[in-house]
PyMOL Python script that loads the backbone (N, CA, C, O; Angstrom):
from pymol import cmd

cmd.read_pdbstr("""\
ATOM      1  N   MET A   1     153.150 119.523 134.574  1.00  0.00           N
ATOM      2  CA  MET A   1     152.843 118.130 134.324  1.00  0.00           C
ATOM      3  C   MET A   1     153.351 117.760 132.925  1.00  0.00           C
ATOM      4  O   MET A   1     153.075 118.455 131.948  1.00  0.00           O
ATOM      5  N   LYS A   2     154.099 116.651 132.849  1.00  0.00           N
ATOM      6  CA  LYS A   2     154.663 116.209 131.577  1.00  0.00           C
ATOM      7  C   LYS A   2     153.613 115.478 130.751  1.00  0.00           C
ATOM      8  O   LYS A   2     152.862 114.651 131.268  1.00  0.00           O
ATOM      9  N   SER A   3     153.575 115.793 129.474  1.00  0.00           N
ATOM     10  CA  SER A   3     152.629 115.146 128.572  1.00  0.00           C
ATOM     11  C   SER A   3     153.068 113.719 128.291  1.00  0.00           C
ATOM     12  O   SER A   3     154.258 113.464 128.105  1.00  0.00           O
ATOM     13  N   PRO A   4     152.110 112.772 128.258  1.00  0.00           N
ATOM     14  CA  PRO A   4     152.475 111.393 127.953  1.00  0.00           C
ATOM     15  C   PRO A   4     152.785 111.189 126.469  1.00  0.00           C
ATOM     16  O   PRO A   4     153.261 110.125 126.074  1.00  0.00           O
ATOM     17  N   VAL A   5     152.522 112.185 125.666  1.00  0.00           N
ATOM     18  CA  VAL A   5     152.787 112.119 124.228  1.00  0.00           C
ATOM     19  C   VAL A   5     154.161 112.727 123.968  1.00  0.00           C
ATOM     20  O   VAL A   5     154.445 113.849 124.387  1.00  0.00           O
ATOM     21  N   VAL A   6     155.013 111.968 123.266  1.00  0.00           N
ATOM     22  CA  VAL A   6     156.364 112.430 122.975  1.00  0.00           C
ATOM     23  C   VAL A   6     156.533 112.581 121.466  1.00  0.00           C
ATOM     24  O   VAL A   6     156.140 111.702 120.699  1.00  0.00           O
ATOM     25  N   LYS A   7     157.119 113.699 121.048  1.00  0.00           N
ATOM     26  CA  LYS A   7     157.379 113.925 119.624  1.00  0.00           C
ATOM     27  C   LYS A   7     158.712 113.281 119.275  1.00  0.00           C
ATOM     28  O   LYS A   7     159.726 113.529 119.927  1.00  0.00           O
ATOM     29  N   ARG A   8     158.696 112.444 118.227  1.00  0.00           N
ATOM     30  CA  ARG A   8     159.893 111.745 117.783  1.00  0.00           C
ATOM     31  C   ARG A   8     160.113 112.006 116.302  1.00  0.00           C
ATOM     32  O   ARG A   8     159.158 112.188 115.547  1.00  0.00           O
ATOM     33  N   SER A   9     161.364 112.024 115.894  1.00  0.00           N
ATOM     34  CA  SER A   9     161.705 112.216 114.487  1.00  0.00           C
ATOM     35  C   SER A   9     162.024 110.867 113.860  1.00  0.00           C
ATOM     36  O   SER A   9     162.599 109.989 114.503  1.00  0.00           O
ATOM     37  N   ILE A  10     161.644 110.717 112.596  1.00  0.00           N
ATOM     38  CA  ILE A  10     161.906 109.492 111.862  1.00  0.00           C
ATOM     39  C   ILE A  10     162.075 109.859 110.388  1.00  0.00           C
ATOM     40  O   ILE A  10     161.456 110.800 109.892  1.00  0.00           O
ATOM     41  N   VAL A  11     162.918 109.101 109.707  1.00  0.00           N
ATOM     42  CA  VAL A  11     163.139 109.334 108.283  1.00  0.00           C
ATOM     43  C   VAL A  11     162.294 108.336 107.500  1.00  0.00           C
ATOM     44  O   VAL A  11     162.412 107.124 107.681  1.00  0.00           O
ATOM     45  N   ILE A  12     161.440 108.868 106.627  1.00  0.00           N
ATOM     46  CA  ILE A  12     160.567 108.051 105.783  1.00  0.00           C
ATOM     47  C   ILE A  12     160.853 108.402 104.336  1.00  0.00           C
ATOM     48  O   ILE A  12     160.697 109.550 103.920  1.00  0.00           O
ATOM     49  N   ALA A  13     161.271 107.408 103.578  1.00  0.00           N
ATOM     50  CA  ALA A  13     161.567 107.600 102.148  1.00  0.00           C
ATOM     51  C   ALA A  13     162.507 108.782 101.927  1.00  0.00           C
ATOM     52  O   ALA A  13     162.322 109.569 100.998  1.00  0.00           O
ATOM     53  N   GLY A  14     163.515 108.898 102.790  1.00  0.00           N
ATOM     54  CA  GLY A  14     164.512 109.950 102.641  1.00  0.00           C
ATOM     55  C   GLY A  14     164.125 111.303 103.205  1.00  0.00           C
ATOM     56  O   GLY A  14     164.913 112.245 103.127  1.00  0.00           O
ATOM     57  N   HIS A  15     162.938 111.424 103.769  1.00  0.00           N
ATOM     58  CA  HIS A  15     162.482 112.695 104.332  1.00  0.00           C
ATOM     59  C   HIS A  15     162.293 112.561 105.833  1.00  0.00           C
ATOM     60  O   HIS A  15     161.693 111.597 106.309  1.00  0.00           O
ATOM     61  N   LYS A  16     162.803 113.522 106.566  1.00  0.00           N
ATOM     62  CA  LYS A  16     162.666 113.526 108.013  1.00  0.00           C
ATOM     63  C   LYS A  16     161.298 114.096 108.382  1.00  0.00           C
ATOM     64  O   LYS A  16     160.901 115.150 107.885  1.00  0.00           O
ATOM     65  N   THR A  17     160.591 113.400 109.245  1.00  0.00           N
ATOM     66  CA  THR A  17     159.299 113.878 109.720  1.00  0.00           C
ATOM     67  C   THR A  17     159.200 113.578 111.212  1.00  0.00           C
ATOM     68  O   THR A  17     160.011 112.829 111.757  1.00  0.00           O
ATOM     69  N   SER A  18     158.228 114.152 111.851  1.00  0.00           N
ATOM     70  CA  SER A  18     158.052 113.879 113.278  1.00  0.00           C
ATOM     71  C   SER A  18     156.657 113.335 113.528  1.00  0.00           C
ATOM     72  O   SER A  18     155.692 113.687 112.850  1.00  0.00           O
ATOM     73  N   VAL A  19     156.584 112.466 114.525  1.00  0.00           N
ATOM     74  CA  VAL A  19     155.302 111.907 114.953  1.00  0.00           C
ATOM     75  C   VAL A  19     155.203 112.077 116.461  1.00  0.00           C
ATOM     76  O   VAL A  19     156.202 112.000 117.176  1.00  0.00           O
ATOM     77  N   SER A  20     154.011 112.304 116.920  1.00  0.00           N
ATOM     78  CA  SER A  20     153.760 112.434 118.352  1.00  0.00           C
ATOM     79  C   SER A  20     153.010 111.198 118.815  1.00  0.00           C
ATOM     80  O   SER A  20     151.862 110.972 118.435  1.00  0.00           O
ATOM     81  N   LEU A  21     153.680 110.395 119.646  1.00  0.00           N
ATOM     82  CA  LEU A  21     153.092 109.138 120.114  1.00  0.00           C
ATOM     83  C   LEU A  21     153.388 108.921 121.587  1.00  0.00           C
ATOM     84  O   LEU A  21     154.405 109.381 122.106  1.00  0.00           O
ATOM     85  N   GLU A  22     152.496 108.222 122.244  1.00  0.00           N
ATOM     86  CA  GLU A  22     152.729 107.777 123.603  1.00  0.00           C
ATOM     87  C   GLU A  22     153.787 106.676 123.575  1.00  0.00           C
ATOM     88  O   GLU A  22     153.923 105.970 122.575  1.00  0.00           O
ATOM     89  N   ASP A  23     154.537 106.527 124.669  1.00  0.00           N
ATOM     90  CA  ASP A  23     155.593 105.520 124.735  1.00  0.00           C
ATOM     91  C   ASP A  23     155.080 104.115 124.420  1.00  0.00           C
ATOM     92  O   ASP A  23     155.770 103.346 123.750  1.00  0.00           O
ATOM     93  N   ALA A  24     153.888 103.769 124.888  1.00  0.00           N
ATOM     94  CA  ALA A  24     153.346 102.422 124.671  1.00  0.00           C
ATOM     95  C   ALA A  24     153.168 102.141 123.180  1.00  0.00           C
ATOM     96  O   ALA A  24     153.452 101.034 122.724  1.00  0.00           O
ATOM     97  N   PHE A  25     152.703 103.128 122.419  1.00  0.00           N
ATOM     98  CA  PHE A  25     152.543 102.928 120.977  1.00  0.00           C
ATOM     99  C   PHE A  25     153.899 102.853 120.284  1.00  0.00           C
ATOM    100  O   PHE A  25     154.078 102.060 119.360  1.00  0.00           O
ATOM    101  N   TRP A  26     154.848 103.663 120.718  1.00  0.00           N
ATOM    102  CA  TRP A  26     156.178 103.641 120.126  1.00  0.00           C
ATOM    103  C   TRP A  26     156.840 102.282 120.356  1.00  0.00           C
ATOM    104  O   TRP A  26     157.404 101.699 119.430  1.00  0.00           O
ATOM    105  N   GLU A  27     156.771 101.780 121.581  1.00  0.00           N
ATOM    106  CA  GLU A  27     157.364 100.479 121.899  1.00  0.00           C
ATOM    107  C   GLU A  27     156.680  99.361 121.116  1.00  0.00           C
ATOM    108  O   GLU A  27     157.350  98.463 120.607  1.00  0.00           O
ATOM    109  N   ALA A  28     155.354  99.408 121.015  1.00  0.00           N
ATOM    110  CA  ALA A  28     154.612  98.395 120.252  1.00  0.00           C
ATOM    111  C   ALA A  28     155.006  98.442 118.781  1.00  0.00           C
ATOM    112  O   ALA A  28     155.165  97.398 118.149  1.00  0.00           O
ATOM    113  N   LEU A  29     155.164  99.633 118.238  1.00  0.00           N
ATOM    114  CA  LEU A  29     155.561  99.790 116.848  1.00  0.00           C
ATOM    115  C   LEU A  29     156.934  99.167 116.610  1.00  0.00           C
ATOM    116  O   LEU A  29     157.148  98.500 115.597  1.00  0.00           O
ATOM    117  N   LYS A  30     157.859  99.382 117.536  1.00  0.00           N
ATOM    118  CA  LYS A  30     159.192  98.788 117.416  1.00  0.00           C
ATOM    119  C   LYS A  30     159.120  97.262 117.485  1.00  0.00           C
ATOM    120  O   LYS A  30     159.833  96.577 116.752  1.00  0.00           O
ATOM    121  N   GLU A  31     158.270  96.727 118.356  1.00  0.00           N
ATOM    122  CA  GLU A  31     158.100  95.271 118.458  1.00  0.00           C
ATOM    123  C   GLU A  31     157.553  94.692 117.155  1.00  0.00           C
ATOM    124  O   GLU A  31     158.029  93.660 116.681  1.00  0.00           O
ATOM    125  N   ILE A  32     156.566  95.351 116.584  1.00  0.00           N
ATOM    126  CA  ILE A  32     155.968  94.876 115.335  1.00  0.00           C
ATOM    127  C   ILE A  32     157.002  94.902 114.218  1.00  0.00           C
ATOM    128  O   ILE A  32     157.102  93.949 113.445  1.00  0.00           O
ATOM    129  N   ALA A  33     157.765  95.975 114.125  1.00  0.00           N
ATOM    130  CA  ALA A  33     158.808  96.080 113.091  1.00  0.00           C
ATOM    131  C   ALA A  33     159.821  94.946 113.252  1.00  0.00           C
ATOM    132  O   ALA A  33     160.209  94.316 112.268  1.00  0.00           O
ATOM    133  N   ALA A  34     160.239  94.692 114.469  1.00  0.00           N
ATOM    134  CA  ALA A  34     161.214  93.621 114.713  1.00  0.00           C
ATOM    135  C   ALA A  34     160.644  92.257 114.341  1.00  0.00           C
ATOM    136  O   ALA A  34     161.335  91.428 113.749  1.00  0.00           O
ATOM    137  N   SER A  35     159.378  92.030 114.693  1.00  0.00           N
ATOM    138  CA  SER A  35     158.764  90.737 114.396  1.00  0.00           C
ATOM    139  C   SER A  35     158.617  90.511 112.895  1.00  0.00           C
ATOM    140  O   SER A  35     158.597  89.369 112.436  1.00  0.00           O
ATOM    141  N   ARG A  36     158.515  91.591 112.136  1.00  0.00           N
ATOM    142  CA  ARG A  36     158.396  91.495 110.671  1.00  0.00           C
ATOM    143  C   ARG A  36     159.743  91.650 109.975  1.00  0.00           C
ATOM    144  O   ARG A  36     159.830  91.642 108.747  1.00  0.00           O
ATOM    145  N   ARG A  37     160.778  91.789 110.774  1.00  0.00           N
ATOM    146  CA  ARG A  37     162.143  91.980 110.262  1.00  0.00           C
ATOM    147  C   ARG A  37     162.238  93.178 109.332  1.00  0.00           C
ATOM    148  O   ARG A  37     162.842  93.123 108.261  1.00  0.00           O
ATOM    149  N   LEU A  38     161.618  94.261 109.782  1.00  0.00           N
ATOM    150  CA  LEU A  38     161.647  95.530 109.060  1.00  0.00           C
ATOM    151  C   LEU A  38     162.319  96.573 109.934  1.00  0.00           C
ATOM    152  O   LEU A  38     162.333  96.458 111.159  1.00  0.00           O
ATOM    153  N   THR A  39     162.874  97.588 109.295  1.00  0.00           N
ATOM    154  CA  THR A  39     163.330  98.727 110.086  1.00  0.00           C
ATOM    155  C   THR A  39     162.088  99.512 110.499  1.00  0.00           C
ATOM    156  O   THR A  39     161.030  99.410 109.877  1.00  0.00           O
ATOM    157  N   LEU A  40     162.241 100.276 111.534  1.00  0.00           N
ATOM    158  CA  LEU A  40     161.136 101.121 111.989  1.00  0.00           C
ATOM    159  C   LEU A  40     160.739 102.092 110.878  1.00  0.00           C
ATOM    160  O   LEU A  40     159.552 102.334 110.661  1.00  0.00           O
ATOM    161  N   SER A  41     161.712 102.640 110.187  1.00  0.00           N
ATOM    162  CA  SER A  41     161.428 103.566 109.086  1.00  0.00           C
ATOM    163  C   SER A  41     160.646 102.899 107.965  1.00  0.00           C
ATOM    164  O   SER A  41     159.727 103.496 107.405  1.00  0.00           O
ATOM    165  N   ASP A  42     161.012 101.656 107.636  1.00  0.00           N
ATOM    166  CA  ASP A  42     160.292 100.952 106.569  1.00  0.00           C
ATOM    167  C   ASP A  42     158.848 100.668 106.970  1.00  0.00           C
ATOM    168  O   ASP A  42     157.937 100.816 106.156  1.00  0.00           O
ATOM    169  N   LEU A  43     158.636 100.263 108.219  1.00  0.00           N
ATOM    170  CA  LEU A  43     157.270 100.001 108.669  1.00  0.00           C
ATOM    171  C   LEU A  43     156.446 101.278 108.662  1.00  0.00           C
ATOM    172  O   LEU A  43     155.303 101.274 108.204  1.00  0.00           O
ATOM    173  N   VAL A  44     157.005 102.360 109.159  1.00  0.00           N
ATOM    174  CA  VAL A  44     156.276 103.630 109.188  1.00  0.00           C
ATOM    175  C   VAL A  44     156.007 104.116 107.765  1.00  0.00           C
ATOM    176  O   VAL A  44     154.953 104.695 107.505  1.00  0.00           O
ATOM    177  N   ALA A  45     156.934 103.893 106.847  1.00  0.00           N
ATOM    178  CA  ALA A  45     156.704 104.278 105.447  1.00  0.00           C
ATOM    179  C   ALA A  45     155.537 103.492 104.861  1.00  0.00           C
ATOM    180  O   ALA A  45     154.735 104.040 104.105  1.00  0.00           O
ATOM    181  N   THR A  46     155.440 102.222 105.204  1.00  0.00           N
ATOM    182  CA  THR A  46     154.323 101.397 104.733  1.00  0.00           C
ATOM    183  C   THR A  46     153.002 101.915 105.289  1.00  0.00           C
ATOM    184  O   THR A  46     152.014 102.021 104.564  1.00  0.00           O
ATOM    185  N   ILE A  47     152.992 102.235 106.574  1.00  0.00           N
ATOM    186  CA  ILE A  47     151.790 102.777 107.214  1.00  0.00           C
ATOM    187  C   ILE A  47     151.415 104.100 106.553  1.00  0.00           C
ATOM    188  O   ILE A  47     150.246 104.352 106.263  1.00  0.00           O
ATOM    189  N   ASP A  48     152.411 104.932 106.322  1.00  0.00           N
ATOM    190  CA  ASP A  48     152.172 106.251 105.718  1.00  0.00           C
ATOM    191  C   ASP A  48     151.585 106.117 104.315  1.00  0.00           C
ATOM    192  O   ASP A  48     150.666 106.852 103.954  1.00  0.00           O
ATOM    193  N   SER A  49     152.104 105.193 103.531  1.00  0.00           N
ATOM    194  CA  SER A  49     151.617 105.057 102.153  1.00  0.00           C
ATOM    195  C   SER A  49     150.222 104.447 102.093  1.00  0.00           C
ATOM    196  O   SER A  49     149.509 104.638 101.108  1.00  0.00           O
ATOM    197  N   ALA A  50     149.825 103.720 103.126  1.00  0.00           N
ATOM    198  CA  ALA A  50     148.512 103.069 103.130  1.00  0.00           C
ATOM    199  C   ALA A  50     147.400 103.947 103.692  1.00  0.00           C
ATOM    200  O   ALA A  50     146.221 103.651 103.497  1.00  0.00           O
ATOM    201  N   ARG A  51     147.757 105.010 104.380  1.00  0.00           N
ATOM    202  CA  ARG A  51     146.707 105.823 105.019  1.00  0.00           C
ATOM    203  C   ARG A  51     145.965 106.649 103.988  1.00  0.00           C
ATOM    204  O   ARG A  51     146.542 107.136 103.015  1.00  0.00           O
ATOM    205  N   THR A  52     144.674 106.792 104.226  1.00  0.00           N
ATOM    206  CA  THR A  52     143.840 107.548 103.300  1.00  0.00           C
ATOM    207  C   THR A  52     143.402 108.885 103.880  1.00  0.00           C
ATOM    208  O   THR A  52     142.995 109.781 103.141  1.00  0.00           O
ATOM    209  N   GLN A  53     143.483 109.019 105.192  1.00  0.00           N
ATOM    210  CA  GLN A  53     143.105 110.279 105.818  1.00  0.00           C
ATOM    211  C   GLN A  53     143.752 110.377 107.181  1.00  0.00           C
ATOM    212  O   GLN A  53     144.334 109.410 107.674  1.00  0.00           O
ATOM    213  N   GLY A  54     143.651 111.534 107.783  1.00  0.00           N
ATOM    214  CA  GLY A  54     144.216 111.735 109.109  1.00  0.00           C
ATOM    215  C   GLY A  54     145.713 111.941 109.066  1.00  0.00           C
ATOM    216  O   GLY A  54     146.335 111.887 108.006  1.00  0.00           O
ATOM    217  N   ASN A  55     146.283 112.178 110.241  1.00  0.00           N
ATOM    218  CA  ASN A  55     147.719 112.415 110.299  1.00  0.00           C
ATOM    219  C   ASN A  55     148.478 111.111 110.560  1.00  0.00           C
ATOM    220  O   ASN A  55     147.875 110.090 110.892  1.00  0.00           O
ATOM    221  N   LEU A  56     149.782 111.154 110.410  1.00  0.00           N
ATOM    222  CA  LEU A  56     150.602 109.956 110.529  1.00  0.00           C
ATOM    223  C   LEU A  56     150.551 109.374 111.940  1.00  0.00           C
ATOM    224  O   LEU A  56     150.516 108.154 112.098  1.00  0.00           O
ATOM    225  N   SER A  57     150.547 110.205 112.945  1.00  0.00           N
ATOM    226  CA  SER A  57     150.491 109.696 114.324  1.00  0.00           C
ATOM    227  C   SER A  57     149.215 108.882 114.552  1.00  0.00           C
ATOM    228  O   SER A  57     149.258 107.813 115.160  1.00  0.00           O
ATOM    229  N   SER A  58     148.102 109.380 114.073  1.00  0.00           N
ATOM    230  CA  SER A  58     146.838 108.651 114.199  1.00  0.00           C
ATOM    231  C   SER A  58     146.884 107.348 113.416  1.00  0.00           C
ATOM    232  O   SER A  58     146.413 106.316 113.894  1.00  0.00           O
ATOM    233  N   ALA A  59     147.447 107.391 112.217  1.00  0.00           N
ATOM    234  CA  ALA A  59     147.548 106.183 111.398  1.00  0.00           C
ATOM    235  C   ALA A  59     148.388 105.116 112.092  1.00  0.00           C
ATOM    236  O   ALA A  59     148.070 103.929 112.021  1.00  0.00           O
ATOM    237  N   ILE A  60     149.455 105.534 112.760  1.00  0.00           N
ATOM    238  CA  ILE A  60     150.299 104.582 113.490  1.00  0.00           C
ATOM    239  C   ILE A  60     149.524 103.970 114.653  1.00  0.00           C
ATOM    240  O   ILE A  60     149.563 102.757 114.860  1.00  0.00           O
ATOM    241  N   ARG A  61     148.822 104.805 115.408  1.00  0.00           N
ATOM    242  CA  ARG A  61     148.025 104.278 116.533  1.00  0.00           C
ATOM    243  C   ARG A  61     147.001 103.259 116.046  1.00  0.00           C
ATOM    244  O   ARG A  61     146.841 102.201 116.655  1.00  0.00           O
ATOM    245  N   LEU A  62     146.311 103.568 114.960  1.00  0.00           N
ATOM    246  CA  LEU A  62     145.307 102.648 114.420  1.00  0.00           C
ATOM    247  C   LEU A  62     145.951 101.363 113.904  1.00  0.00           C
ATOM    248  O   LEU A  62     145.385 100.282 114.063  1.00  0.00           O
ATOM    249  N   PHE A  63     147.124 101.472 113.291  1.00  0.00           N
ATOM    250  CA  PHE A  63     147.850 100.292 112.819  1.00  0.00           C
ATOM    251  C   PHE A  63     148.205  99.377 113.995  1.00  0.00           C
ATOM    252  O   PHE A  63     147.986  98.167 113.930  1.00  0.00           O
ATOM    253  N   VAL A  64     148.748  99.952 115.062  1.00  0.00           N
ATOM    254  CA  VAL A  64     149.127  99.160 116.246  1.00  0.00           C
ATOM    255  C   VAL A  64     147.893  98.511 116.860  1.00  0.00           C
ATOM    256  O   VAL A  64     147.922  97.332 117.211  1.00  0.00           O
ATOM    257  N   LEU A  65     146.817  99.267 116.990  1.00  0.00           N
ATOM    258  CA  LEU A  65     145.574  98.721 117.532  1.00  0.00           C
ATOM    259  C   LEU A  65     145.082  97.555 116.686  1.00  0.00           C
ATOM    260  O   LEU A  65     144.723  96.504 117.219  1.00  0.00           O
ATOM    261  N   ASP A  66     145.064  97.738 115.380  1.00  0.00           N
ATOM    262  CA  ASP A  66     144.610  96.688 114.474  1.00  0.00           C
ATOM    263  C   ASP A  66     145.502  95.450 114.566  1.00  0.00           C
ATOM    264  O   ASP A  66     145.008  94.323 114.532  1.00  0.00           O
ATOM    265  N   HIS A  67     146.802  95.657 114.680  1.00  0.00           N
ATOM    266  CA  HIS A  67     147.739  94.532 114.792  1.00  0.00           C
ATOM    267  C   HIS A  67     147.428  93.693 116.031  1.00  0.00           C
ATOM    268  O   HIS A  67     147.328  92.469 115.946  1.00  0.00           O
ATOM    269  N   TYR A  68     147.277  94.343 117.167  1.00  0.00           N
ATOM    270  CA  TYR A  68     147.040  93.602 118.411  1.00  0.00           C
ATOM    271  C   TYR A  68     145.619  93.060 118.507  1.00  0.00           C
ATOM    272  O   TYR A  68     145.400  92.033 119.150  1.00  0.00           O
ATOM    273  N   ARG A  69     144.661  93.715 117.891  1.00  0.00           N
ATOM    274  CA  ARG A  69     143.306  93.143 117.828  1.00  0.00           C
ATOM    275  C   ARG A  69     143.325  91.843 117.033  1.00  0.00           C
ATOM    276  O   ARG A  69     142.711  90.854 117.433  1.00  0.00           O
ATOM    277  N   GLY A  70     144.027  91.852 115.913  1.00  0.00           N
ATOM    278  CA  GLY A  70     144.149  90.651 115.096  1.00  0.00           C
ATOM    279  C   GLY A  70     144.831  89.532 115.849  1.00  0.00           C
ATOM    280  O   GLY A  70     144.418  88.376 115.759  1.00  0.00           O
ATOM    281  N   ALA A  71     145.872  89.867 116.592  1.00  0.00           N
ATOM    282  CA  ALA A  71     146.579  88.857 117.381  1.00  0.00           C
ATOM    283  C   ALA A  71     145.680  88.306 118.483  1.00  0.00           C
ATOM    284  O   ALA A  71     145.729  87.113 118.785  1.00  0.00           O
ATOM    285  N   ALA A  72     144.871  89.158 119.079  1.00  0.00           N
ATOM    286  CA  ALA A  72     143.984  88.714 120.159  1.00  0.00           C
ATOM    287  C   ALA A  72     142.890  87.790 119.635  1.00  0.00           C
ATOM    288  O   ALA A  72     142.474  86.870 120.340  1.00  0.00           O
ATOM    289  N   GLN A  73     142.426  88.015 118.436  1.00  0.00           N
ATOM    290  CA  GLN A  73     141.378  87.173 117.864  1.00  0.00           C
ATOM    291  C   GLN A  73     141.891  85.780 117.539  1.00  0.00           C
ATOM    292  O   GLN A  73     141.106  84.835 117.455  1.00  0.00           O
ATOM    293  N   ASN A  74     143.194  85.642 117.354  1.00  0.00           N
ATOM    294  CA  ASN A  74     143.783  84.345 117.043  1.00  0.00           C
ATOM    295  C   ASN A  74     144.297  83.618 118.278  1.00  0.00           C
ATOM    296  O   ASN A  74     144.894  82.547 118.168  1.00  0.00           O
ATOM    297  N   THR A  75     144.066  84.197 119.452  1.00  0.00           N
ATOM    298  CA  THR A  75     144.526  83.607 120.699  1.00  0.00           C
ATOM    299  C   THR A  75     143.323  83.198 121.529  1.00  0.00           C
ATOM    300  O   THR A  75     142.393  83.989 121.688  1.00  0.00           O
ATOM    301  N   PRO A  76     143.314  81.969 122.068  1.00  0.00           N
ATOM    302  CA  PRO A  76     142.202  81.563 122.937  1.00  0.00           C
ATOM    303  C   PRO A  76     142.080  82.484 124.149  1.00  0.00           C
ATOM    304  O   PRO A  76     143.053  83.119 124.556  1.00  0.00           O
ATOM    305  N   ALA A  77     140.898  82.550 124.711  1.00  0.00           N
ATOM    306  CA  ALA A  77     140.652  83.377 125.889  1.00  0.00           C
ATOM    307  C   ALA A  77     141.574  82.948 127.028  1.00  0.00           C
ATOM    308  O   ALA A  77     142.007  81.797 127.083  1.00  0.00           O
ATOM    309  N   VAL A  78     141.870  83.872 127.928  1.00  0.00           N
ATOM    310  CA  VAL A  78     142.805  83.616 129.017  1.00  0.00           C
ATOM    311  C   VAL A  78     142.413  82.387 129.822  1.00  0.00           C
ATOM    312  O   VAL A  78     143.292  81.618 130.213  1.00  0.00           O
ATOM    313  N   GLY A  79     141.155  82.176 130.081  1.00  0.00           N
ATOM    314  CA  GLY A  79     140.711  81.043 130.879  1.00  0.00           C
ATOM    315  C   GLY A  79     140.518  79.765 130.085  1.00  0.00           C
ATOM    316  O   GLY A  79     140.095  78.750 130.639  1.00  0.00           O
ATOM    317  N   SER A  80     140.820  79.800 128.799  1.00  0.00           N
ATOM    318  CA  SER A  80     140.582  78.655 127.939  1.00  0.00           C
ATOM    319  C   SER A  80     141.443  77.467 128.336  1.00  0.00           C
ATOM    320  O   SER A  80     142.634  77.616 128.611  1.00  0.00           O
ATOM    321  N   THR A  81     140.835  76.290 128.365  1.00  0.00           N
ATOM    322  CA  THR A  81     141.585  75.087 128.721  1.00  0.00           C
ATOM    323  C   THR A  81     142.596  74.729 127.636  1.00  0.00           C
ATOM    324  O   THR A  81     143.640  74.154 127.944  1.00  0.00           O
ATOM    325  N   GLU A  82     142.310  75.057 126.363  1.00  0.00           N
ATOM    326  CA  GLU A  82     143.264  74.764 125.304  1.00  0.00           C
ATOM    327  C   GLU A  82     144.563  75.534 125.522  1.00  0.00           C
ATOM    328  O   GLU A  82     145.647  75.009 125.266  1.00  0.00           O
ATOM    329  N   ARG A  83     144.461  76.747 125.984  1.00  0.00           N
ATOM    330  CA  ARG A  83     145.647  77.553 126.210  1.00  0.00           C
ATOM    331  C   ARG A  83     146.480  76.961 127.343  1.00  0.00           C
ATOM    332  O   ARG A  83     147.701  77.116 127.361  1.00  0.00           O
ATOM    333  N   LEU A  84     145.835  76.294 128.276  1.00  0.00           N
ATOM    334  CA  LEU A  84     146.547  75.677 129.387  1.00  0.00           C
ATOM    335  C   LEU A  84     147.064  74.290 129.033  1.00  0.00           C
ATOM    336  O   LEU A  84     147.721  73.640 129.846  1.00  0.00           O
ATOM    337  N   GLY A  85     146.771  73.842 127.829  1.00  0.00           N
ATOM    338  CA  GLY A  85     147.229  72.533 127.409  1.00  0.00           C
ATOM    339  C   GLY A  85     146.339  71.398 127.900  1.00  0.00           C
ATOM    340  O   GLY A  85     146.743  70.236 127.871  1.00  0.00           O
ATOM    341  N   VAL A  86     145.146  71.722 128.345  1.00  0.00           N
ATOM    342  CA  VAL A  86     144.219  70.723 128.848  1.00  0.00           C
ATOM    343  C   VAL A  86     143.155  70.507 127.784  1.00  0.00           C
ATOM    344  O   VAL A  86     142.569  71.465 127.280  1.00  0.00           O
ATOM    345  N   THR A  87     142.908  69.255 127.444  1.00  0.00           N
ATOM    346  CA  THR A  87     141.862  68.979 126.465  1.00  0.00           C
ATOM    347  C   THR A  87     140.633  68.471 127.176  1.00  0.00           C
ATOM    348  O   THR A  87     140.727  67.813 128.212  1.00  0.00           O
ATOM    349  N   SER A  88     139.491  68.775 126.622  1.00  0.00           N
ATOM    350  CA  SER A  88     138.233  68.355 127.209  1.00  0.00           C
ATOM    351  C   SER A  88     137.923  66.940 126.730  1.00  0.00           C
ATOM    352  O   SER A  88     138.272  66.583 125.605  1.00  0.00           O
ATOM    353  N   PRO A  89     137.270  66.128 127.570  1.00  0.00           N
ATOM    354  CA  PRO A  89     136.880  64.803 127.125  1.00  0.00           C
ATOM    355  C   PRO A  89     135.835  64.917 126.029  1.00  0.00           C
ATOM    356  O   PRO A  89     135.093  65.898 125.995  1.00  0.00           O
ATOM    357  N   PRO A  90     135.755  63.930 125.120  1.00  0.00           N
ATOM    358  CA  PRO A  90     134.759  64.009 124.057  1.00  0.00           C
ATOM    359  C   PRO A  90     133.350  63.989 124.617  1.00  0.00           C
ATOM    360  O   PRO A  90     133.072  63.330 125.619  1.00  0.00           O
ATOM    361  N   VAL A  91     132.466  64.720 123.958  1.00  0.00           N
ATOM    362  CA  VAL A  91     131.076  64.795 124.373  1.00  0.00           C
ATOM    363  C   VAL A  91     130.336  63.597 123.791  1.00  0.00           C
ATOM    364  O   VAL A  91     130.426  63.320 122.595  1.00  0.00           O
ATOM    365  N   ALA A  92     129.598  62.884 124.655  1.00  0.00           N
ATOM    366  CA  ALA A  92     128.863  61.677 124.209  1.00  0.00           C
ATOM    367  C   ALA A  92     127.548  62.029 123.600  1.00  0.00           C
ATOM    368  O   ALA A  92     126.807  61.142 123.175  1.00  0.00           O
TER     369      ALA A  92
END
""", "prot")
cmd.dss("prot")
cmd.show_as("cartoon", "prot")
cmd.util.cbc("prot")
cmd.orient("prot")
């Protein structure tokens, strides 16, 4: 059985290192880097320099989770009428 975790190599601040991440986290990390107009290496270097404990793979997973949690808090609920472009009549 193949493990869903894949080890990948990346260069951070001139040093080659490896991280073990699931494909979903790797793809999300690439999306975040692109949206911030950063290279993947620059984003991972930022994550690495900000971590206070744990390994780099865990820090990346937590960063991705935090990013999407923040995005979800700024988005109306799926069933929200505002998201559908429908406004409610004023309450009398």
